C-alpha positions, 0 to 999 in steps of 0.5 A, a space after each residue: 439428531 438436529 436438522 442438518 439444514 438448521 445445523 449447517 445454517 448455525 455453522 454458517 452464521 457462527 463463522 468469524 469470516 464474512 461470507 457471501 454467496 453470489 450467483 453467476 451474475 454477481 447477485 448476492 443470494 446469502 450472507 452470514 451474520 459476520 458479513 451483516 455485522 461488519 456492514 453495520 460496524 462500517 456505517 450500513 444501517 442494521 436493517 440493510 438487506 444484502 440479498 439481491 445486491 450485486 457484488 460485482 457491480 459494487 467492485 466495477 463502480 470502484 474500479 471505474 474510479 481507479 481503485 486497483 484493489 477492486 480491479 484485481 478482485 474483479 479479475 480474480 473472481 472472473 477467473 474462478 467464475 470462468 473455471 480458469 482457476 479453482 480458487 482466488 486469494 487476495 490480501 488487501 488493506 481496508 483501513 477505517 478512520 480509526 484503525 489500520 486493517 487488512 483482510 484476505 479474500 477467498 473466492 471459490 465455486 460452491 460445492 454440494 448438491 444444487 450448487 452449480 453456478 454459485 460462488 462463495 466469497 469470504 473475507 478474513 481479518 488478518 490485521 494481527 498477522 499484518 501488524 506482526 509482519 509490519 514490526 519485522 519490516 519497520 525501522 525501530 528508530 523512525 517507525 517507518 519501513 526498513 530496507 527489507 520492506 523497501 526492497 520487497 515493496 519496490 519489486 511488488 509495486 513494479 509488478 503491479 505497475 507492469 500489470 496495470 501499465 501505470 506509472 511508478 515513482 521512486 525518490 531517494 533522499 539523503 540528509 545533507 550535513 548529517 554527520 556534521 550535525 551528529 558529531 556536533 550535537 550527539 547521537 540523541 539529537 541525531 536520532 531526533 533529527 532522523 525521526 522528524 525527517 521520517 515523519 515528513 516523508 510519511 506525510 508524503 506517502 498517504 495512499 495505501 501502496 505508497 511507502 516511506 522507508 529508511 534504507 540506511 543511516 541517513 538515507 531514505 526512500 519513497 515509493 509512490 504509485 500512480 505518480 507521473 514525473 510532474 507529480 514526483 517533482 512537486 512531491 520532491 519540492 514539497 519535501 525539501 521545503 518542509 524540511 527546510 521549515 523544520 529549521 534543524 541547524 548544525 550551527 548559525 551557518 549550516 542547516 539540515 536539508 535534503 538532496 533528492 534523486 527521483 525517477 518515474 516511469 511506466 515500467 517495461 520488463 527491462 525496468 526492474 527494481 535495480 534499474 529504478 534504484 540506479 537511475 534515482 541514485 544517479 539523480 541523487 548524486 547530481 543533486 549532491 554534486 550541484 550543491 545539495 538542498 535540491 531535487 534532480 530527476 532522472 529524466 532531466 539528462 543533466 
């Protein structure tokens, strides 16, 4: 019969999940082979020893730079350590330069003899599931998010902004003269036009929680986290200028442009997804009524 300790150690190192065991101070006391291998794949030297490193200090350093993912992870780990909850689950993006990746973190108190004061942290790669989910949330023409994804993301990001008391920005973008363009040049040209506009918006949604979405035929939206009113104005003007630069023309006298309505707030309980959408839509209406090819902001009061 195999030695039980040797058997348990073999199981520990055979798991696909990256696993670390920490003590009450956050110091790593053990990691499995998957943890070590993942570190090497992401630039850590093969001889690096994780044992005696402090996992919580690494998260604290990241949180101090404004990393919300680290901040949320710290709060969840602290709740488990304090006995306020048995388990903490957290899904997060961990993109590399060559690949978009997602993981789930699970934190729980270690069970078994002599395990008091120790906690197990596991990270599981859920990229394949997330990619399948993304396809269901993706606009098939432009490749950016669809209306369903937009609705879910807006509600989620407002909750996050409430939790962190950080500003959230919403911009609604309408393509000017699109029906005229589509009628004059045909649906294939119209589809290409929308695809090019989608790429412009995607280029302005670079952070992990930013979202560019197509929410209707020629209607788009951007959700931008940690975005002040001034930053939102700059982004809106950049989008307008970039799309002008595409020089997509209906005819010699008419070019494809966009009108934008936007709002940025630090939300309270009354500022729901519906409220933000309504305010941005009012600003968009003003931009269209004022002659198109411009941006209006909900706080302007005009």
